[in-house]
N, CA, C and O atoms as a Tripos MOL2 file, in Angstrom:
@<TRIPOS>MOLECULE
protein
  308   307    77     0     0
PROTEIN
NO_CHARGES

@<TRIPOS>ATOM
      1 N          80.8500  -19.6670  -73.2140 N.3       1 MET1
      2 CA         80.2590  -20.7960  -72.5470 C.3       1 MET1
      3 C          79.2440  -20.3200  -71.5150 C.2       1 MET1
      4 O          79.4270  -19.2940  -70.8600 O.2       1 MET1
      5 N          78.2070  -21.0690  -71.3950 N.am      2 LYS2
      6 CA         77.1660  -20.7280  -70.4390 C.3       2 LYS2
      7 C          77.6310  -21.0350  -69.0200 C.2       2 LYS2
      8 O          78.2390  -22.0750  -68.7670 O.2       2 LYS2
      9 N          77.3380  -20.1170  -68.0920 N.am      3 GLY3
     10 CA         77.6700  -20.3470  -66.6980 C.3       3 GLY3
     11 C          79.0340  -19.8320  -66.2750 C.2       3 GLY3
     12 O          79.3290  -19.8070  -65.0800 O.2       3 GLY3
     13 N          79.8620  -19.4270  -67.2000 N.am      4 ILE4
     14 CA         81.1790  -18.8930  -66.8670 C.3       4 ILE4
     15 C          81.0750  -17.3730  -66.8140 C.2       4 ILE4
     16 O          80.6870  -16.7420  -67.7980 O.2       4 ILE4
     17 N          81.4220  -16.7770  -65.6600 N.am      5 PRO5
     18 CA         81.2970  -15.3240  -65.5540 C.3       5 PRO5
     19 C          82.2460  -14.5990  -66.5000 C.2       5 PRO5
     20 O          83.3920  -15.0130  -66.6800 O.2       5 PRO5
     21 N          81.7600  -13.5100  -67.1050 N.am      6 THR6
     22 CA         82.6100  -12.7230  -67.9930 C.3       6 THR6
     23 C          83.5090  -11.7920  -67.1900 C.2       6 THR6
     24 O          84.5570  -11.3660  -67.6760 O.2       6 THR6
     25 N          83.1030  -11.4760  -65.9630 N.am      7 ASP7
     26 CA         83.9100  -10.6470  -65.0700 C.3       7 ASP7
     27 C          84.8380  -11.5630  -64.2850 C.2       7 ASP7
     28 O          84.3710  -12.3720  -63.4840 O.2       7 ASP7
     29 N          86.1570  -11.4480  -64.5040 N.am      8 PRO8
     30 CA         87.0720  -12.3550  -63.7980 C.3       8 PRO8
     31 C          87.0290  -12.1830  -62.2830 C.2       8 PRO8
     32 O          87.4040  -13.0990  -61.5510 O.2       8 PRO8
     33 N          86.5810  -11.0340  -61.8040 N.am      9 LEU9
     34 CA         86.5250  -10.7960  -60.3610 C.3       9 LEU9
     35 C          85.2510  -11.3460  -59.7330 C.2       9 LEU9
     36 O          85.1130  -11.3360  -58.5100 O.2       9 LEU9
     37 N          84.3180  -11.8240  -60.5510 N.am     10 ALA10
     38 CA         83.0320  -12.3070  -60.0460 C.3      10 ALA10
     39 C          83.1740  -13.5090  -59.1190 C.2      10 ALA10
     40 O          82.3030  -13.7510  -58.2840 O.2      10 ALA10
     41 N          84.2490  -14.2540  -59.2540 N.am     11 THR11
     42 CA         84.4340  -15.4410  -58.4200 C.3      11 THR11
     43 C          84.9990  -15.1120  -57.0410 C.2      11 THR11
     44 O          85.0620  -15.9860  -56.1760 O.2      11 THR11
     45 N          85.4110  -13.8670  -56.8270 N.am     12 LEU12
     46 CA         86.0280  -13.4790  -55.5630 C.3      12 LEU12
     47 C          84.9750  -13.1320  -54.5170 C.2      12 LEU12
     48 O          83.9190  -12.5870  -54.8360 O.2      12 LEU12
     49 N          85.2800  -13.4560  -53.2640 N.am     13 SER13
     50 CA         84.4150  -13.0440  -52.1630 C.3      13 SER13
     51 C          84.5760  -11.5430  -51.9430 C.2      13 SER13
     52 O          85.4980  -10.9220  -52.4710 O.2      13 SER13
     53 N          83.6760  -10.9740  -51.1640 N.am     14 ALA14
     54 CA         83.7590   -9.5450  -50.8720 C.3      14 ALA14
     55 C          85.0920   -9.2040  -50.2040 C.2      14 ALA14
     56 O          85.7120   -8.1940  -50.5380 O.2      14 ALA14
     57 N          85.5320  -10.0340  -49.2680 N.am     15 ARG15
     58 CA         86.7990   -9.7760  -48.5660 C.3      15 ARG15
     59 C          87.9760   -9.9030  -49.5300 C.2      15 ARG15
     60 O          88.9160   -9.1100  -49.4660 O.2      15 ARG15
     61 N          87.9330  -10.8950  -50.4230 N.am     16 GLU16
     62 CA         89.0090  -11.0530  -51.4050 C.3      16 GLU16
     63 C          89.0730   -9.8340  -52.3260 C.2      16 GLU16
     64 O          90.1580   -9.4070  -52.7190 O.2      16 GLU16
     65 N          87.9170   -9.2800  -52.6650 N.am     17 ARG17
     66 CA         87.9010   -8.0710  -53.5010 C.3      17 ARG17
     67 C          88.5190   -6.8920  -52.7500 C.2      17 ARG17
     68 O          89.2350   -6.0860  -53.3440 O.2      17 ARG17
     69 N          88.2470   -6.7880  -51.4520 N.am     18 GLU18
     70 CA         88.8590   -5.7260  -50.6420 C.3      18 GLU18
     71 C          90.3770   -5.8800  -50.6330 C.2      18 GLU18
     72 O          91.1110   -4.9130  -50.8400 O.2      18 GLU18
     73 N          90.8370   -7.1000  -50.3940 N.am     19 VAL19
     74 CA         92.2750   -7.3660  -50.3610 C.3      19 VAL19
     75 C          92.8940   -7.0540  -51.7160 C.2      19 VAL19
     76 O          93.9440   -6.4160  -51.7880 O.2      19 VAL19
     77 N          92.2560   -7.4970  -52.7790 N.am     20 LEU20
     78 CA         92.7700   -7.2420  -54.1220 C.3      20 LEU20
     79 C          92.8330   -5.7470  -54.4160 C.2      20 LEU20
     80 O          93.7940   -5.2760  -55.0260 O.2      20 LEU20
     81 N          91.8360   -5.0110  -53.9960 N.am     21 ALA21
     82 CA         91.8360   -3.5640  -54.2300 C.3      21 ALA21
     83 C          93.0460   -2.9070  -53.5770 C.2      21 ALA21
     84 O          93.7010   -2.0620  -54.1870 O.2      21 ALA21
     85 N          93.3460   -3.2920  -52.3370 N.am     22 TRP22
     86 CA         94.5140   -2.7190  -51.6550 C.3      22 TRP22
     87 C          95.8140   -3.2280  -52.2690 C.2      22 TRP22
     88 O          96.7880   -2.4840  -52.3800 O.2      22 TRP22
     89 N          95.8240   -4.4920  -52.6640 N.am     23 LEU23
     90 CA         96.9980   -5.0540  -53.3290 C.3      23 LEU23
     91 C          97.2890   -4.2740  -54.6090 C.2      23 LEU23
     92 O          98.4440   -3.9860  -54.9250 O.2      23 LEU23
     93 N          96.2250   -3.9340  -55.3420 N.am     24 ALA24
     94 CA         96.3710   -3.1910  -56.6000 C.3      24 ALA24
     95 C          96.8790   -1.7720  -56.3610 C.2      24 ALA24
     96 O          97.4170   -1.1400  -57.2710 O.2      24 ALA24
     97 N          96.7090   -1.2710  -55.1360 N.am     25 GLU25
     98 CA         97.2290    0.0510  -54.7770 C.3      25 GLU25
     99 C          98.6950   -0.0220  -54.3640 C.2      25 GLU25
    100 O          99.3030    0.9990  -54.0410 O.2      25 GLU25
    101 N          99.2650   -1.2280  -54.3750 N.am     26 GLY26
    102 CA        100.6780   -1.3980  -54.0550 C.3      26 GLY26
    103 C         100.9650   -1.6510  -52.5840 C.2      26 GLY26
    104 O         102.1190   -1.6050  -52.1590 O.2      26 GLY26
    105 N          99.9280   -1.9150  -51.8090 N.am     27 LYS27
    106 CA        100.1200   -2.1700  -50.3810 C.3      27 LYS27
    107 C         100.6830   -3.5750  -50.1590 C.2      27 LYS27
    108 O         100.3700   -4.5120  -50.8930 O.2      27 LYS27
    109 N         101.5170   -3.6930  -49.1330 N.am     28 ARG28
    110 CA        102.0620   -4.9920  -48.7350 C.3      28 ARG28
    111 C         101.0800   -5.6830  -47.7960 C.2      28 ARG28
    112 O         100.1660   -5.0510  -47.2650 O.2      28 ARG28
    113 N         101.2770   -6.9940  -47.5930 N.am     29 ASP29
    114 CA        100.3710   -7.7640  -46.7440 C.3      29 ASP29
    115 C         100.2270   -7.1420  -45.3570 C.2      29 ASP29
    116 O          99.1140   -7.0450  -44.8400 O.2      29 ASP29
    117 N         101.3280   -6.7210  -44.7490 N.am     30 ALA30
    118 CA        101.2810   -6.1380  -43.4070 C.3      30 ALA30
    119 C         100.4480   -4.8560  -43.3960 C.2      30 ALA30
    120 O          99.6980   -4.6110  -42.4510 O.2      30 ALA30
    121 N         100.5760   -4.0410  -44.4420 N.am     31 GLU31
    122 CA         99.8060   -2.8010  -44.5280 C.3      31 GLU31
    123 C          98.3140   -3.0870  -44.6980 C.2      31 GLU31
    124 O          97.4740   -2.4510  -44.0610 O.2      31 GLU31
    125 N          97.9970   -4.0450  -45.5590 N.am     32 ILE32
    126 CA         96.5980   -4.4080  -45.7880 C.3      32 ILE32
    127 C          95.9870   -4.9710  -44.5090 C.2      32 ILE32
    128 O          94.8470   -4.6560  -44.1690 O.2      32 ILE32
    129 N          96.7470   -5.8050  -43.8030 N.am     33 ALA33
    130 CA         96.2700   -6.3880  -42.5470 C.3      33 ALA33
    131 C          95.9120   -5.2960  -41.5500 C.2      33 ALA33
    132 O          94.8810   -5.3720  -40.8820 O.2      33 ALA33
    133 N          96.7520   -4.2970  -41.4510 N.am     34 LYS34
    134 CA         96.5030   -3.1950  -40.5130 C.3      34 LYS34
    135 C          95.2640   -2.4050  -40.9240 C.2      34 LYS34
    136 O          94.4420   -2.0530  -40.0790 O.2      34 LYS34
    137 N          95.1290   -2.1270  -42.2130 N.am     35 ILE35
    138 CA         93.9810   -1.3740  -42.7260 C.3      35 ILE35
    139 C          92.6710   -2.1160  -42.4480 C.2      35 ILE35
    140 O          91.6850   -1.5160  -42.0200 O.2      35 ILE35
    141 N          92.6750   -3.4390  -42.6990 N.am     36 LEU36
    142 CA         91.4470   -4.2220  -42.5700 C.3      36 LEU36
    143 C          91.2410   -4.7960  -41.1660 C.2      36 LEU36
    144 O          90.1770   -5.3350  -40.8640 O.2      36 LEU36
    145 N          92.2570   -4.6790  -40.3100 N.am     37 GLY37
    146 CA         92.1350   -5.1570  -38.9390 C.3      37 GLY37
    147 C          92.1170   -6.6700  -38.8080 C.2      37 GLY37
    148 O          91.4430   -7.2230  -37.9380 O.2      37 GLY37
    149 N          92.8650   -7.3350  -39.6830 N.am     38 ILE38
    150 CA         92.9840   -8.7920  -39.6210 C.3      38 ILE38
    151 C          94.4660   -9.1650  -39.6900 C.2      38 ILE38
    152 O          95.3160   -8.3030  -39.9170 O.2      38 ILE38
    153 N          94.7700  -10.4330  -39.4960 N.am     39 SER39
    154 CA         96.1740  -10.8420  -39.4330 C.3      39 SER39
    155 C          96.8380  -10.8410  -40.8130 C.2      39 SER39
    156 O          96.1810  -10.9720  -41.8460 O.2      39 SER39
    157 N          98.1410  -10.6900  -40.7880 N.am     40 GLU40
    158 CA         98.9170  -10.7310  -42.0240 C.3      40 GLU40
    159 C          98.8100  -12.1030  -42.6830 C.2      40 GLU40
    160 O          98.7720  -12.2080  -43.9090 O.2      40 GLU40
    161 N          98.7610  -13.1460  -41.8700 N.am     41 ARG41
    162 CA         98.6060  -14.5080  -42.4090 C.3      41 ARG41
    163 C          97.2810  -14.6480  -43.1660 C.2      41 ARG41
    164 O          97.2210  -15.2880  -44.2160 O.2      41 ARG41
    165 N          96.2250  -14.0450  -42.6230 N.am     42 THR42
    166 CA         94.9240  -14.0970  -43.3000 C.3      42 THR42
    167 C          94.9950  -13.3780  -44.6400 C.2      42 THR42
    168 O          94.4340  -13.8520  -45.6280 O.2      42 THR42
    169 N          95.6720  -12.2520  -44.6810 N.am     43 ILE43
    170 CA         95.8480  -11.5240  -45.9410 C.3      43 ILE43
    171 C          96.5980  -12.4020  -46.9410 C.2      43 ILE43
    172 O          96.2270  -12.4730  -48.1130 O.2      43 ILE43
    173 N          97.6480  -13.0640  -46.4760 N.am     44 HIS44
    174 CA         98.4270  -13.9370  -47.3510 C.3      44 HIS44
    175 C          97.5510  -15.0530  -47.9250 C.2      44 HIS44
    176 O          97.6500  -15.3730  -49.1090 O.2      44 HIS44
    177 N          96.6950  -15.6450  -47.0870 N.am     45 LYS45
    178 CA         95.8060  -16.7160  -47.5570 C.3      45 LYS45
    179 C          94.7920  -16.1700  -48.5680 C.2      45 LYS45
    180 O          94.5140  -16.8080  -49.5830 O.2      45 LYS45
    181 N          94.2420  -14.9810  -48.2820 N.am     46 HIS46
    182 CA         93.3200  -14.3650  -49.2450 C.3      46 HIS46
    183 C          94.0350  -14.1430  -50.5770 C.2      46 HIS46
    184 O          93.4680  -14.4090  -51.6380 O.2      46 HIS46
    185 N          95.2690  -13.6610  -50.5270 N.am     47 ALA47
    186 CA         96.0280  -13.4140  -51.7580 C.3      47 ALA47
    187 C          96.2250  -14.7200  -52.5360 C.2      47 ALA47
    188 O          96.0910  -14.7420  -53.7600 O.2      47 ALA47
    189 N          96.5380  -15.7950  -51.8300 N.am     48 GLN48
    190 CA         96.6900  -17.0940  -52.5030 C.3      48 GLN48
    191 C          95.3970  -17.5000  -53.2070 C.2      48 GLN48
    192 O          95.4210  -17.9640  -54.3470 O.2      48 GLN48
    193 N          94.2730  -17.3220  -52.5190 N.am     49 HIS49
    194 CA         92.9800  -17.6760  -53.1190 C.3      49 HIS49
    195 C          92.6730  -16.7850  -54.3250 C.2      49 HIS49
    196 O          92.1500  -17.2560  -55.3340 O.2      49 HIS49
    197 N          92.9990  -15.5120  -54.2130 N.am     50 ILE50
    198 CA         92.7940  -14.5740  -55.3230 C.3      50 ILE50
    199 C          93.5880  -15.0160  -56.5430 C.2      50 ILE50
    200 O          93.0520  -15.0630  -57.6510 O.2      50 ILE50
    201 N          94.8600  -15.3400  -56.3480 N.am     51 PHE51
    202 CA         95.7110  -15.7700  -57.4700 C.3      51 PHE51
    203 C          95.1500  -17.0260  -58.1280 C.2      51 PHE51
    204 O          95.1350  -17.1380  -59.3530 O.2      51 PHE51
    205 N          94.6910  -17.9640  -57.3150 N.am     52 THR52
    206 CA         94.1300  -19.2030  -57.8470 C.3      52 THR52
    207 C          92.8670  -18.9210  -58.6450 C.2      52 THR52
    208 O          92.7230  -19.3920  -59.7740 O.2      52 THR52
    209 N          91.9580  -18.1590  -58.0690 N.am     53 LYS53
    210 CA         90.6900  -17.8690  -58.7380 C.3      53 LYS53
    211 C          90.8720  -17.0620  -60.0150 C.2      53 LYS53
    212 O          90.1510  -17.2720  -60.9910 O.2      53 LYS53
    213 N          91.8260  -16.1460  -60.0160 N.am     54 LEU54
    214 CA         92.0630  -15.3140  -61.2000 C.3      54 LEU54
    215 C          93.0340  -15.9590  -62.1860 C.2      54 LEU54
    216 O          93.2780  -15.4340  -63.2730 O.2      54 LEU54
    217 N          93.5780  -17.1010  -61.7870 N.am     55 GLU55
    218 CA         94.5320  -17.8390  -62.6190 C.3      55 GLU55
    219 C          95.7370  -16.9820  -62.9850 C.2      55 GLU55
    220 O          96.1480  -16.9110  -64.1430 O.2      55 GLU55
    221 N          96.2970  -16.3280  -61.9530 N.am     56 VAL56
    222 CA         97.5130  -15.5330  -62.1240 C.3      56 VAL56
    223 C          98.5500  -16.0340  -61.1340 C.2      56 VAL56
    224 O          98.2250  -16.7520  -60.1880 O.2      56 VAL56
    225 N          99.7960  -15.6510  -61.3560 N.am     57 GLU57
    226 CA        100.8810  -16.1070  -60.4920 C.3      57 GLU57
    227 C         101.5280  -14.9960  -59.6810 C.2      57 GLU57
    228 O         102.2760  -15.2720  -58.7440 O.2      57 GLU57
    229 N         101.2500  -13.7390  -60.0290 N.am     58 THR58
    230 CA        101.9270  -12.6410  -59.3540 C.3      58 THR58
    231 C         100.9430  -11.5670  -58.8920 C.2      58 THR58
    232 O          99.8210  -11.4670  -59.3890 O.2      58 THR58
    233 N         101.3980  -10.7730  -57.9300 N.am     59 ARG59
    234 CA        100.6160   -9.6310  -57.4560 C.3      59 ARG59
    235 C         100.3880   -8.6380  -58.5890 C.2      59 ARG59
    236 O          99.3190   -8.0370  -58.6970 O.2      59 ARG59
    237 N         101.3990   -8.4740  -59.4250 N.am     60 THR60
    238 CA        101.2940   -7.5350  -60.5410 C.3      60 THR60
    239 C         100.1980   -7.9540  -61.5120 C.2      60 THR60
    240 O          99.4160   -7.1190  -61.9680 O.2      60 THR60
    241 N         100.1380   -9.2230  -61.8240 N.am     61 ALA61
    242 CA         99.1010   -9.7180  -62.7460 C.3      61 ALA61
    243 C          97.7110   -9.5380  -62.1370 C.2      61 ALA61
    244 O          96.7740   -9.1430  -62.8310 O.2      61 ALA61
    245 N          97.5800   -9.8220  -60.8590 N.am     62 ALA62
    246 CA         96.2920   -9.6270  -60.1780 C.3      62 ALA62
    247 C          95.9240   -8.1480  -60.1620 C.2      62 ALA62
    248 O          94.7700   -7.7880  -60.3940 O.2      62 ALA62
    249 N          96.9030   -7.2940  -59.8890 N.am     63 ALA63
    250 CA         96.6650   -5.8520  -59.8500 C.3      63 ALA63
    251 C          96.2150   -5.3320  -61.2150 C.2      63 ALA63
    252 O          95.3460   -4.4630  -61.2870 O.2      63 ALA63
    253 N          96.7890   -5.8450  -62.2840 N.am     64 ARG64
    254 CA         96.3950   -5.4240  -63.6330 C.3      64 ARG64
    255 C          94.9290   -5.7390  -63.8940 C.2      64 ARG64
    256 O          94.2080   -4.9280  -64.4750 O.2      64 ARG64
    257 N          94.4880   -6.9250  -63.4600 N.am     65 LEU65
    258 CA         93.0770   -7.2890  -63.6210 C.3      65 LEU65
    259 C          92.1840   -6.3660  -62.7950 C.2      65 LEU65
    260 O          91.1240   -5.9410  -63.2550 O.2      65 LEU65
    261 N          92.6180   -6.0620  -61.5810 N.am     66 ALA66
    262 CA         91.8480   -5.1740  -60.7110 C.3      66 ALA66
    263 C          91.7160   -3.7890  -61.3410 C.2      66 ALA66
    264 O          90.6290   -3.2100  -61.3560 O.2      66 ALA66
    265 N          92.8140   -3.2660  -61.8560 N.am     67 HIS67
    266 CA         92.7890   -1.9450  -62.4890 C.3      67 HIS67
    267 C          91.9090   -1.9650  -63.7360 C.2      67 HIS67
    268 O          91.1600   -1.0180  -63.9790 O.2      67 HIS67
    269 N          91.9930   -3.0310  -64.5260 N.am     68 ALA68
    270 CA         91.1910   -3.1420  -65.7430 C.3      68 ALA68
    271 C          89.6940   -3.1730  -65.4150 C.2      68 ALA68
    272 O          88.8680   -2.6900  -66.1890 O.2      68 ALA68
    273 N          89.3610   -3.7500  -64.2510 N.am     69 ALA69
    274 CA         87.9600   -3.8430  -63.8250 C.3      69 ALA69
    275 C          87.4970   -2.5890  -63.0780 C.2      69 ALA69
    276 O          86.3240   -2.4740  -62.7220 O.2      69 ALA69
    277 N          88.4160   -1.6550  -62.8430 N.am     70 GLY70
    278 CA         88.0660   -0.4300  -62.1290 C.3      70 GLY70
    279 C          87.9310   -0.6160  -60.6300 C.2      70 GLY70
    280 O          87.2930    0.1950  -59.9590 O.2      70 GLY70
    281 N          88.5220   -1.6700  -60.0990 N.am     71 LEU71
    282 CA         88.4390   -1.9580  -58.6680 C.3      71 LEU71
    283 C          89.3690   -1.0400  -57.8900 C.2      71 LEU71
    284 O          90.5580   -0.9420  -58.1920 O.2      71 LEU71
    285 N          88.8210   -0.3740  -56.8930 N.am     72 THR72
    286 CA         89.6120    0.5040  -56.0210 C.3      72 THR72
    287 C          89.2290    0.2210  -54.5770 C.2      72 THR72
    288 O          88.1770   -0.3700  -54.3300 O.2      72 THR72
    289 N          90.0480    0.6250  -53.6210 N.am     73 PRO73
    290 CA         89.6940    0.4040  -52.2110 C.3      73 PRO73
    291 C          88.3660    1.0560  -51.8240 C.2      73 PRO73
    292 O          87.7030    0.5850  -50.9000 O.2      73 PRO73
    293 N          87.9700    2.1160  -52.5020 N.am     74 GLU74
    294 CA         86.7200    2.7920  -52.2050 C.3      74 GLU74
    295 C          85.5120    2.0710  -52.8160 C.2      74 GLU74
    296 O          84.3750    2.3070  -52.4080 O.2      74 GLU74
    297 N          85.7640    1.1840  -53.8040 N.am     75 SER75
    298 CA         84.6580    0.4760  -54.4630 C.3      75 SER75
    299 C          84.9700   -1.0080  -54.5970 C.2      75 SER75
    300 O          84.9900   -1.5210  -55.7160 O.2      75 SER75
    301 N          85.2150   -1.7160  -53.4960 N.am     76 PRO76
    302 CA         85.6250   -3.1160  -53.6070 C.3      76 PRO76
    303 C          84.5170   -4.0740  -54.0320 C.2      76 PRO76
    304 O          84.8080   -5.2340  -54.3250 O.2      76 PRO76
    305 N          83.2680   -3.6410  -54.0780 N.am     77 ARG77
    306 CA         82.1970   -4.5770  -54.4230 C.3      77 ARG77
    307 C          81.7370   -4.3130  -55.8020 C.2      77 ARG77
    308 O          80.8360   -4.9920  -56.2930 O.2      77 ARG77
@<TRIPOS>BOND
     1     1     2 1
     2     2     3 1
     3     3     4 2
     4     3     5 am
     5     5     6 1
     6     6     7 1
     7     7     8 2
     8     7     9 am
     9     9    10 1
    10    10    11 1
    11    11    12 2
    12    11    13 am
    13    13    14 1
    14    14    15 1
    15    15    16 2
    16    15    17 am
    17    17    18 1
    18    18    19 1
    19    19    20 2
    20    19    21 am
    21    21    22 1
    22    22    23 1
    23    23    24 2
    24    23    25 am
    25    25    26 1
    26    26    27 1
    27    27    28 2
    28    27    29 am
    29    29    30 1
    30    30    31 1
    31    31    32 2
    32    31    33 am
    33    33    34 1
    34    34    35 1
    35    35    36 2
    36    35    37 am
    37    37    38 1
    38    38    39 1
    39    39    40 2
    40    39    41 am
    41    41    42 1
    42    42    43 1
    43    43    44 2
    44    43    45 am
    45    45    46 1
    46    46    47 1
    47    47    48 2
    48    47    49 am
    49    49    50 1
    50    50    51 1
    51    51    52 2
    52    51    53 am
    53    53    54 1
    54    54    55 1
    55    55    56 2
    56    55    57 am
    57    57    58 1
    58    58    59 1
    59    59    60 2
    60    59    61 am
    61    61    62 1
    62    62    63 1
    63    63    64 2
    64    63    65 am
    65    65    66 1
    66    66    67 1
    67    67    68 2
    68    67    69 am
    69    69    70 1
    70    70    71 1
    71    71    72 2
    72    71    73 am
    73    73    74 1
    74    74    75 1
    75    75    76 2
    76    75    77 am
    77    77    78 1
    78    78    79 1
    79    79    80 2
    80    79    81 am
    81    81    82 1
    82    82    83 1
    83    83    84 2
    84    83    85 am
    85    85    86 1
    86    86    87 1
    87    87    88 2
    88    87    89 am
    89    89    90 1
    90    90    91 1
    91    91    92 2
    92    91    93 am
    93    93    94 1
    94    94    95 1
    95    95    96 2
    96    95    97 am
    97    97    98 1
    98    98    99 1
    99    99   100 2
   100    99   101 am
   101   101   102 1
   102   102   103 1
   103   103   104 2
   104   103   105 am
   105   105   106 1
   106   106   107 1
   107   107   108 2
   108   107   109 am
   109   109   110 1
   110   110   111 1
   111   111   112 2
   112   111   113 am
   113   113   114 1
   114   114   115 1
   115   115   116 2
   116   115   117 am
   117   117   118 1
   118   118   119 1
   119   119   120 2
   120   119   121 am
   121   121   122 1
   122   122   123 1
   123   123   124 2
   124   123   125 am
   125   125   126 1
   126   126   127 1
   127   127   128 2
   128   127   129 am
   129   129   130 1
   130   130   131 1
   131   131   132 2
   132   131   133 am
   133   133   134 1
   134   134   135 1
   135   135   136 2
   136   135   137 am
   137   137   138 1
   138   138   139 1
   139   139   140 2
   140   139   141 am
   141   141   142 1
   142   142   143 1
   143   143   144 2
   144   143   145 am
   145   145   146 1
   146   146   147 1
   147   147   148 2
   148   147   149 am
   149   149   150 1
   150   150   151 1
   151   151   152 2
   152   151   153 am
   153   153   154 1
   154   154   155 1
   155   155   156 2
   156   155   157 am
   157   157   158 1
   158   158   159 1
   159   159   160 2
   160   159   161 am
   161   161   162 1
   162   162   163 1
   163   163   164 2
   164   163   165 am
   165   165   166 1
   166   166   167 1
   167   167   168 2
   168   167   169 am
   169   169   170 1
   170   170   171 1
   171   171   172 2
   172   171   173 am
   173   173   174 1
   174   174   175 1
   175   175   176 2
   176   175   177 am
   177   177   178 1
   178   178   179 1
   179   179   180 2
   180   179   181 am
   181   181   182 1
   182   182   183 1
   183   183   184 2
   184   183   185 am
   185   185   186 1
   186   186   187 1
   187   187   188 2
   188   187   189 am
   189   189   190 1
   190   190   191 1
   191   191   192 2
   192   191   193 am
   193   193   194 1
   194   194   195 1
   195   195   196 2
   196   195   197 am
   197   197   198 1
   198   198   199 1
   199   199   200 2
   200   199   201 am
   201   201   202 1
   202   202   203 1
   203   203   204 2
   204   203   205 am
   205   205   206 1
   206   206   207 1
   207   207   208 2
   208   207   209 am
   209   209   210 1
   210   210   211 1
   211   211   212 2
   212   211   213 am
   213   213   214 1
   214   214   215 1
   215   215   216 2
   216   215   217 am
   217   217   218 1
   218   218   219 1
   219   219   220 2
   220   219   221 am
   221   221   222 1
   222   222   223 1
   223   223   224 2
   224   223   225 am
   225   225   226 1
   226   226   227 1
   227   227   228 2
   228   227   229 am
   229   229   230 1
   230   230   231 1
   231   231   232 2
   232   231   233 am
   233   233   234 1
   234   234   235 1
   235   235   236 2
   236   235   237 am
   237   237   238 1
   238   238   239 1
   239   239   240 2
   240   239   241 am
   241   241   242 1
   242   242   243 1
   243   243   244 2
   244   243   245 am
   245   245   246 1
   246   246   247 1
   247   247   248 2
   248   247   249 am
   249   249   250 1
   250   250   251 1
   251   251   252 2
   252   251   253 am
   253   253   254 1
   254   254   255 1
   255   255   256 2
   256   255   257 am
   257   257   258 1
   258   258   259 1
   259   259   260 2
   260   259   261 am
   261   261   262 1
   262   262   263 1
   263   263   264 2
   264   263   265 am
   265   265   266 1
   266   266   267 1
   267   267   268 2
   268   267   269 am
   269   269   270 1
   270   270   271 1
   271   271   272 2
   272   271   273 am
   273   273   274 1
   274   274   275 1
   275   275   276 2
   276   275   277 am
   277   277   278 1
   278   278   279 1
   279   279   280 2
   280   279   281 am
   281   281   282 1
   282   282   283 1
   283   283   284 2
   284   283   285 am
   285   285   286 1
   286   286   287 1
   287   287   288 2
   288   287   289 am
   289   289   290 1
   290   290   291 1
   291   291   292 2
   292   291   293 am
   293   293   294 1
   294   294   295 1
   295   295   296 2
   296   295   297 am
   297   297   298 1
   298   298   299 1
   299   299   300 2
   300   299   301 am
   301   301   302 1
   302   302   303 1
   303   303   304 2
   304   303   305 am
   305   305   306 1
   306   306   307 1
   307   307   308 2
@<TRIPOS>SUBSTRUCTURE
     1 MET1         2 RESIDUE 1 A MET
     2 LYS2         6 RESIDUE 1 A LYS
     3 GLY3        10 RESIDUE 1 A GLY
     4 ILE4        14 RESIDUE 1 A ILE
     5 PRO5        18 RESIDUE 1 A PRO
     6 THR6        22 RESIDUE 1 A THR
     7 ASP7        26 RESIDUE 1 A ASP
     8 PRO8        30 RESIDUE 1 A PRO
     9 LEU9        34 RESIDUE 1 A LEU
    10 ALA10       38 RESIDUE 1 A ALA
    11 THR11       42 RESIDUE 1 A THR
    12 LEU12       46 RESIDUE 1 A LEU
    13 SER13       50 RESIDUE 1 A SER
    14 ALA14       54 RESIDUE 1 A ALA
    15 ARG15       58 RESIDUE 1 A ARG
    16 GLU16       62 RESIDUE 1 A GLU
    17 ARG17       66 RESIDUE 1 A ARG
    18 GLU18       70 RESIDUE 1 A GLU
    19 VAL19       74 RESIDUE 1 A VAL
    20 LEU20       78 RESIDUE 1 A LEU
    21 ALA21       82 RESIDUE 1 A ALA
    22 TRP22       86 RESIDUE 1 A TRP
    23 LEU23       90 RESIDUE 1 A LEU
    24 ALA24       94 RESIDUE 1 A ALA
    25 GLU25       98 RESIDUE 1 A GLU
    26 GLY26      102 RESIDUE 1 A GLY
    27 LYS27      106 RESIDUE 1 A LYS
    28 ARG28      110 RESIDUE 1 A ARG
    29 ASP29      114 RESIDUE 1 A ASP
    30 ALA30      118 RESIDUE 1 A ALA
    31 GLU31      122 RESIDUE 1 A GLU
    32 ILE32      126 RESIDUE 1 A ILE
    33 ALA33      130 RESIDUE 1 A ALA
    34 LYS34      134 RESIDUE 1 A LYS
    35 ILE35      138 RESIDUE 1 A ILE
    36 LEU36      142 RESIDUE 1 A LEU
    37 GLY37      146 RESIDUE 1 A GLY
    38 ILE38      150 RESIDUE 1 A ILE
    39 SER39      154 RESIDUE 1 A SER
    40 GLU40      158 RESIDUE 1 A GLU
    41 ARG41      162 RESIDUE 1 A ARG
    42 THR42      166 RESIDUE 1 A THR
    43 ILE43      170 RESIDUE 1 A ILE
    44 HIS44      174 RESIDUE 1 A HIS
    45 LYS45      178 RESIDUE 1 A LYS
    46 HIS46      182 RESIDUE 1 A HIS
    47 ALA47      186 RESIDUE 1 A ALA
    48 GLN48      190 RESIDUE 1 A GLN
    49 HIS49      194 RESIDUE 1 A HIS
    50 ILE50      198 RESIDUE 1 A ILE
    51 PHE51      202 RESIDUE 1 A PHE
    52 THR52      206 RESIDUE 1 A THR
    53 LYS53      210 RESIDUE 1 A LYS
    54 LEU54      214 RESIDUE 1 A LEU
    55 GLU55      218 RESIDUE 1 A GLU
    56 VAL56      222 RESIDUE 1 A VAL
    57 GLU57      226 RESIDUE 1 A GLU
    58 THR58      230 RESIDUE 1 A THR
    59 ARG59      234 RESIDUE 1 A ARG
    60 THR60      238 RESIDUE 1 A THR
    61 ALA61      242 RESIDUE 1 A ALA
    62 ALA62      246 RESIDUE 1 A ALA
    63 ALA63      250 RESIDUE 1 A ALA
    64 ARG64      254 RESIDUE 1 A ARG
    65 LEU65      258 RESIDUE 1 A LEU
    66 ALA66      262 RESIDUE 1 A ALA
    67 HIS67      266 RESIDUE 1 A HIS
    68 ALA68      270 RESIDUE 1 A ALA
    69 ALA69      274 RESIDUE 1 A ALA
    70 GLY70      278 RESIDUE 1 A GLY
    71 LEU71      282 RESIDUE 1 A LEU
    72 THR72      286 RESIDUE 1 A THR
    73 PRO73      290 RESIDUE 1 A PRO
    74 GLU74      294 RESIDUE 1 A GLU
    75 SER75      298 RESIDUE 1 A SER
    76 PRO76      302 RESIDUE 1 A PRO
    77 ARG77      306 RESIDUE 1 A ARG
């Protein structure tokens, strides 16, 4: 279909991609919050938005998409 991105991560904001990259590394919300210097609640909200945008229900499913796309904390964009 025209207009639908082929990259499932294309709908994510830059910050959501950063959060997803750390999530895919197995980090917990508190750890990601400390790394990025933002609140744990903000990380939780980003994770909720990521799950919605990627149409997944679990961290594991989101992490699988991140790994398949080659997303790492060093290359979140």
